N, C-alpha and C positions, 0 to 999 in steps of 0.2 A: 491706449491701454497702459495702465500702471502695473509695473512688475515689481513686486516686493521680494527681493532676493533673500532677505532675512527670513521672511515667512515661508518661502519655498524651501530654503535649507532646513528650517525647523521641521516642516512637514515631512521632508525626506528622511531626516535623521530619526525623528520620532516614529515614523512609519516602520523603518528597519528595526528599531529597538522593540517596538510593540510586536512586530512579527516574530522575531526570534524569542522574545519572552513568551508569547503565546505558544510557539512551537515547543519550547522547553517545558512549559506547563502541561501541554498535551502529552508529551512523551512521559513525563513523570506520573501524571494521573492515570494513564492507561497501563503503565507498568506496575504501579503500586496497587491499584484496585481495578482489575481488568473488566469488571462488570459495572460497579458503581461509578468508577472514574469516567467512562464514556458518557454515561447518563448526565453526570454533573457538568461535563464539558459542553454537552449540547445545551443545557440550561444556561450556562454562561454565555454561549454563543447567541442565544435568543435574547439575553439581557443586554440592554443598551448601556448599562453601567460598566460593562467589562468588554474589552476588545479581545475577541477570541476567534480564531479561524474555525471554519466549519468542518464537519466530519468528512464531507466529500473532498474538500481541499486537502485535508490531512491525509486521507487515503491516497489521493492522487500523488501527493508528495512522496509517500512510501514507494509507490511504483516508479515514480520518476527517479528517485535516488538509486533504486535497485537497478533499473535499466541504464542509468547514466554511468554508474560505477563499472558495470560489465561492458558497456559500450566503449568507454575510455580505455579500459584495460585490453580491449580487442580479444578477450577470452584467451589471453596468453597464460599458460600455467607454468610457473617457474618451478625448478627443482628445489627440494629441501622440505617437502611436506606441505600439507594444507594450510597450516598456520602461517608459515612464511609467505606462501602464495597469496593468502588473503590480505596480509598486511601490505605486501607489495602492491596488490591490486588497489587497495584504498589509497595508499600514498600516491600512486601514479594518477589516479583519478583526481585527487585534490590538486596535485601539481599542474595538471592540464586544464583545470577550471578557468584560470585567468585567460588562457589562450583559446578557449572554446569559441567557435564561431556559431552564428545562428543556424547556418546550414548543417553543422554537425549536431546541434541540439534538436533539430526538427524531427528526425526519426524517434528520438527518445521521448520527446513531448507527445507525439502522436501515439506512441505505444502506451505510455502511461495514461493518457486521456482515454484511449480505447479500453484499457483494462478497467478503469474506473467506471466508465459508462456501462460496461457489461454488468458489473456488480450492482451499480445503482439501479439500472433498469430491471434486473432480475428481482431485486428485493422489492422494488415498487410494485411489480406485477404480482409477486407473492402476497404482499399486504393487501392489494386490491382484491385478489381472488378470495382472500380470507375475510374481506369486508371489515377491515380494521378502521375505526373512526379516524377522521382526517388529522385531528390534533395528535392522537396517539401514534398515527402512522409516521408523521414527521419526527416525533421523538424517537421512535424505534429505528427509523431509517438513519437519522443522524448518529444515534448512539452506536448502532451496528457498524457504521462506516468508521467511526472513531476506533472501535474495538478491533477492526480488521487490519489496522495499520501494521502491526507486527508480523502478520502473516504474509504480507506482500513480498518481502525479500526472499523468503523460502519458496514461495510459489514461482517467482521469477527464475530463481536458480534451477528449480526442478524442471520448469518448462524448457529452459534453454539446454540443459544437459540431457534430458530424456525426451521431452515432447517434440522438440524440433529435430533432434538427431544430428547435432553438430559434431564434427570430427575434432575432438579435443583430447590430446594425449595427457590425461589427468592422472593416470596411475591408480593403484588400488585405493589409496587414501581418499582421493577425490571421488572415486566411484562409490565407496562405502558411505562417504559423507552425503553424497547426492541422494542415495537410496533412502537415507534416514530423513530426508526433507519432508516426505509425505506424512509420516507419523507426527513429526514436529508441527507440520502445518495443521493437522487435525487437532492437536492440542491447543494451538494458538487460535483456532476458530471456535473453541468452546465458548468464550465470552459472547461472541456475536450470535452463535446459535442459541445460547441461553436467553439473550435479550429478545430474539425473534420468537422463541417458544413462549416466553412469558407474555408477550403482546398478543399472540394469537389464541392463547388459552386452549391448548389441545385437550380433547376429551380423554385420550389414552396417555397414561404417564409411565408406560413400561420402559424398561431399559433399552429394549430393541428399537422403539420409536425414537428415543432420545439419541441413541447411537446413529440411527439413520438420518436424523436431522443434522447432527454434527458432520457426518460424512457429506451430506448434501451441500452444506456451507463450504467445506473444504474443497469439494469438487468444483463449486462455483468460482472460488478464488483461483484455483488452478486453471480452469477453463478461461477465465479472464486474463490471466498471465500469459497463457499460450496464444490467445487471440492477439494480445498486444505484441508478443514476441514475433509472431508471424508477420504482422503488419510492419513492424520495425524492420525485419529482414527484407521484406518486399521493397520498402522505400529505400533502404540502405544498399540494396543490390547484393545481399548475401544469399548464396545458393543454399537451398534447403534439401 
Protein backbone atom coordinates (compact mmCIF):
# COMPACT_ATOMS: atom_id res chain seq x y z
CA UNK A 1 0.00 0.00 0.00
CA UNK A 2 1.40 3.34 -1.07
CA UNK A 3 1.07 6.15 1.47
CA UNK A 4 1.42 9.65 0.09
CA UNK A 5 2.26 11.77 3.13
CA UNK A 6 2.02 14.98 1.15
CA UNK A 7 -1.52 14.20 -0.01
CA UNK A 8 -2.49 13.16 3.51
CA UNK A 9 -1.11 16.39 4.96
CA UNK A 10 -2.85 18.45 2.29
CA UNK A 11 -6.18 16.76 3.00
CA UNK A 12 -5.84 17.30 6.76
CA UNK A 13 -4.88 20.97 6.47
CA UNK A 14 -7.46 21.76 3.78
CA UNK A 15 -10.10 19.91 5.79
CA UNK A 16 -9.45 22.00 8.91
CA UNK A 17 -9.38 25.23 6.89
CA UNK A 18 -12.62 24.36 5.10
CA UNK A 19 -14.29 23.40 8.37
CA UNK A 20 -13.44 26.64 10.18
CA UNK A 21 -14.28 28.72 7.12
CA UNK A 22 -17.64 26.97 6.84
CA UNK A 23 -18.22 27.49 10.56
CA UNK A 24 -17.39 31.21 10.35
CA UNK A 25 -19.64 31.60 7.33
CA UNK A 26 -22.50 29.87 9.15
CA UNK A 27 -22.09 32.07 12.23
CA UNK A 28 -22.05 35.23 10.14
CA UNK A 29 -24.98 34.23 7.92
CA UNK A 30 -27.26 33.20 10.79
CA UNK A 31 -26.41 36.33 12.80
CA UNK A 32 -26.77 38.74 9.88
CA UNK A 33 -29.98 37.32 8.41
CA UNK A 34 -31.66 35.03 10.95
CA UNK A 35 -34.28 33.73 8.48
CA UNK A 36 -32.81 33.99 4.99
CA UNK A 37 -29.33 33.11 6.20
CA UNK A 38 -30.22 29.57 7.37
CA UNK A 39 -32.12 28.90 4.13
CA UNK A 40 -29.15 29.99 2.04
CA UNK A 41 -26.79 27.92 4.15
CA UNK A 42 -28.87 24.81 3.56
CA UNK A 43 -28.80 25.41 -0.19
CA UNK A 44 -25.02 25.80 -0.03
CA UNK A 45 -24.87 22.55 1.92
CA UNK A 46 -26.82 20.73 -0.79
CA UNK A 47 -24.66 22.26 -3.52
CA UNK A 48 -21.58 20.20 -4.38
CA UNK A 49 -19.73 23.33 -5.48
CA UNK A 50 -19.44 24.66 -1.90
CA UNK A 51 -18.14 22.83 1.17
CA UNK A 52 -20.63 23.64 3.91
CA UNK A 53 -21.45 21.90 7.18
CA UNK A 54 -25.04 20.81 7.61
CA UNK A 55 -27.64 22.27 9.90
CA UNK A 56 -27.74 19.28 12.24
CA UNK A 57 -23.94 19.40 12.65
CA UNK A 58 -24.04 23.14 13.22
CA UNK A 59 -26.74 22.77 15.89
CA UNK A 60 -24.88 19.93 17.57
CA UNK A 61 -21.77 22.10 17.73
CA UNK A 62 -23.78 24.80 19.50
CA UNK A 63 -24.82 22.35 22.20
CA UNK A 64 -21.34 20.82 22.35
CA UNK A 65 -19.59 24.14 22.91
CA UNK A 66 -22.15 25.17 25.53
CA UNK A 67 -21.88 21.91 27.48
CA UNK A 68 -18.10 21.85 27.09
CA UNK A 69 -17.54 25.35 28.45
CA UNK A 70 -19.69 24.68 31.52
CA UNK A 71 -18.22 21.21 31.98
CA UNK A 72 -14.63 22.43 31.94
CA UNK A 73 -15.50 25.29 34.26
CA UNK A 74 -17.04 22.81 36.73
CA UNK A 75 -19.82 25.38 37.27
CA UNK A 76 -17.54 27.40 39.54
CA UNK A 77 -18.81 30.97 39.95
CA UNK A 78 -16.11 33.49 40.73
CA UNK A 79 -16.67 36.67 42.67
CA UNK A 80 -16.70 39.99 40.86
CA UNK A 81 -19.95 39.82 38.92
CA UNK A 82 -21.35 37.90 36.00
CA UNK A 83 -19.10 39.50 33.37
CA UNK A 84 -15.89 38.51 35.09
CA UNK A 85 -17.26 35.06 35.85
CA UNK A 86 -18.18 34.50 32.20
CA UNK A 87 -14.78 35.66 30.92
CA UNK A 88 -13.00 33.45 33.44
CA UNK A 89 -15.21 30.53 32.47
CA UNK A 90 -14.36 30.87 28.76
CA UNK A 91 -10.64 31.34 29.38
CA UNK A 92 -10.54 28.30 31.65
CA UNK A 93 -12.33 26.14 29.10
CA UNK A 94 -9.97 27.18 26.27
CA UNK A 95 -6.86 26.61 28.38
CA UNK A 96 -7.99 23.11 29.32
CA UNK A 97 -8.80 22.14 25.73
CA UNK A 98 -5.32 20.77 24.83
CA UNK A 99 -5.28 18.62 27.99
CA UNK A 100 -8.79 17.25 27.54
CA UNK A 101 -8.99 13.46 27.42
CA UNK A 102 -11.53 11.44 25.46
CA UNK A 103 -13.03 10.24 28.74
CA UNK A 104 -13.66 13.83 29.82
CA UNK A 105 -15.31 14.73 26.51
CA UNK A 106 -17.58 11.68 26.37
CA UNK A 107 -20.34 13.08 28.67
CA UNK A 108 -20.28 16.37 26.76
CA UNK A 109 -20.49 14.60 23.41
CA UNK A 110 -23.38 12.39 24.54
CA UNK A 111 -25.25 15.37 26.01
CA UNK A 112 -24.90 17.50 22.88
CA UNK A 113 -25.84 14.59 20.62
CA UNK A 114 -28.89 13.81 22.75
CA UNK A 115 -30.11 17.41 22.65
CA UNK A 116 -29.65 17.52 18.88
CA UNK A 117 -31.51 14.24 18.38
CA UNK A 118 -34.47 15.44 20.46
CA UNK A 119 -34.84 18.58 18.34
CA UNK A 120 -34.25 16.79 15.03
CA UNK A 121 -36.75 14.02 15.84
CA UNK A 122 -39.41 16.45 17.08
CA UNK A 123 -39.19 18.64 13.97
CA UNK A 124 -39.25 15.60 11.68
CA UNK A 125 -42.34 14.27 13.44
CA UNK A 126 -44.05 17.66 13.23
CA UNK A 127 -43.35 17.97 9.50
CA UNK A 128 -44.54 14.41 8.88
CA UNK A 129 -47.79 15.07 10.75
CA UNK A 130 -48.33 18.21 8.69
CA UNK A 131 -47.63 16.19 5.53
CA UNK A 132 -44.97 18.52 4.21
CA UNK A 133 -43.50 17.30 0.88
CA UNK A 134 -40.18 15.52 1.13
CA UNK A 135 -38.03 18.13 -0.63
CA UNK A 136 -39.55 21.00 1.31
CA UNK A 137 -39.26 19.00 4.55
CA UNK A 138 -35.51 18.61 4.15
CA UNK A 139 -35.16 22.32 3.40
CA UNK A 140 -37.25 23.33 6.41
CA UNK A 141 -35.53 20.87 8.74
CA UNK A 142 -32.01 21.94 7.76
CA UNK A 143 -32.84 25.64 7.79
CA UNK A 144 -34.55 25.44 11.20
CA UNK A 145 -31.56 23.62 12.68
CA UNK A 146 -29.22 26.30 11.33
CA UNK A 147 -31.48 28.96 12.87
CA UNK A 148 -31.55 27.30 16.30
CA UNK A 149 -27.78 27.45 16.81
CA UNK A 150 -27.82 30.72 18.77
CA UNK A 151 -30.54 29.48 21.11
CA UNK A 152 -28.54 26.46 22.32
CA UNK A 153 -26.22 28.28 24.80
CA UNK A 154 -29.12 30.03 26.53
CA UNK A 155 -31.12 26.80 26.71
CA UNK A 156 -28.17 24.92 28.24
CA UNK A 157 -27.52 27.61 30.86
CA UNK A 158 -31.20 27.82 31.78
CA UNK A 159 -31.47 24.03 32.02
CA UNK A 160 -28.41 23.73 34.25
CA UNK A 161 -29.25 26.57 36.62
CA UNK A 162 -32.98 25.92 36.96
CA UNK A 163 -34.10 22.70 35.36
CA UNK A 164 -31.54 20.47 37.09
CA UNK A 165 -31.37 22.29 40.40
CA UNK A 166 -27.61 22.51 40.89
CA UNK A 167 -26.27 24.07 44.07
CA UNK A 168 -24.43 27.05 42.63
CA UNK A 169 -23.66 30.07 44.79
CA UNK A 170 -24.28 32.50 41.96
CA UNK A 171 -25.52 35.57 43.78
CA UNK A 172 -28.21 37.99 42.66
CA UNK A 173 -26.47 38.89 39.40
CA UNK A 174 -26.30 35.29 38.20
CA UNK A 175 -29.87 34.55 39.30
CA UNK A 176 -31.28 37.57 37.46
CA UNK A 177 -29.26 36.72 34.37
CA UNK A 178 -30.46 33.11 34.39
CA UNK A 179 -34.10 34.19 34.78
CA UNK A 180 -33.77 36.29 31.62
CA UNK A 181 -32.57 33.27 29.64
CA UNK A 182 -36.10 32.11 28.82
CA UNK A 183 -37.28 35.40 27.20
CA UNK A 184 -34.01 35.62 25.28
CA UNK A 185 -34.44 32.01 24.24
CA UNK A 186 -37.93 32.74 22.88
CA UNK A 187 -36.61 35.68 20.87
CA UNK A 188 -33.79 33.59 19.40
CA UNK A 189 -36.29 30.86 18.44
CA UNK A 190 -38.36 33.26 16.32
CA UNK A 191 -36.40 32.58 13.07
CA UNK A 192 -36.83 28.81 13.39
CA UNK A 193 -40.50 29.19 14.31
CA UNK A 194 -41.05 31.46 11.31
CA UNK A 195 -39.40 28.95 8.98
CA UNK A 196 -41.57 26.13 10.32
CA UNK A 197 -44.78 28.15 10.05
CA UNK A 198 -43.97 29.24 6.50
CA UNK A 199 -43.46 25.62 5.46
CA UNK A 200 -46.66 24.27 7.01
CA UNK A 201 -48.85 27.14 5.78
CA UNK A 202 -51.19 27.45 8.78
CA UNK A 203 -54.79 28.43 8.10
CA UNK A 204 -54.96 30.76 11.10
CA UNK A 205 -52.56 33.70 11.20
CA UNK A 206 -53.55 35.30 14.48
CA UNK A 207 -50.99 36.68 16.89
CA UNK A 208 -52.04 34.10 19.46
CA UNK A 209 -51.20 31.16 17.21
CA UNK A 210 -47.93 32.82 16.18
CA UNK A 211 -46.95 33.31 19.83
CA UNK A 212 -47.95 29.73 20.65
CA UNK A 213 -45.76 28.38 17.85
CA UNK A 214 -42.77 30.41 19.01
CA UNK A 215 -43.28 29.24 22.59
CA UNK A 216 -43.50 25.63 21.38
CA UNK A 217 -40.13 25.93 19.61
CA UNK A 218 -38.54 27.52 22.68
CA UNK A 219 -39.91 24.79 24.94
CA UNK A 220 -38.60 22.16 22.53
CA UNK A 221 -35.08 23.60 22.66
CA UNK A 222 -35.27 23.90 26.44
CA UNK A 223 -36.53 20.31 26.78
CA UNK A 224 -33.70 19.12 24.53
CA UNK A 225 -31.13 20.97 26.63
CA UNK A 226 -32.56 19.54 29.85
CA UNK A 227 -32.51 16.01 28.40
CA UNK A 228 -28.88 16.43 27.40
CA UNK A 229 -27.96 17.94 30.76
CA UNK A 230 -29.58 15.13 32.73
CA UNK A 231 -27.86 12.47 30.64
CA UNK A 232 -24.55 14.30 31.01
CA UNK A 233 -24.90 14.31 34.81
CA UNK A 234 -25.89 10.66 34.92
CA UNK A 235 -22.79 9.69 32.93
CA UNK A 236 -20.53 12.09 34.80
CA UNK A 237 -21.79 10.98 38.21
CA UNK A 238 -23.13 14.37 39.28
CA UNK A 239 -25.94 14.24 41.86
CA UNK A 240 -29.20 15.82 40.79
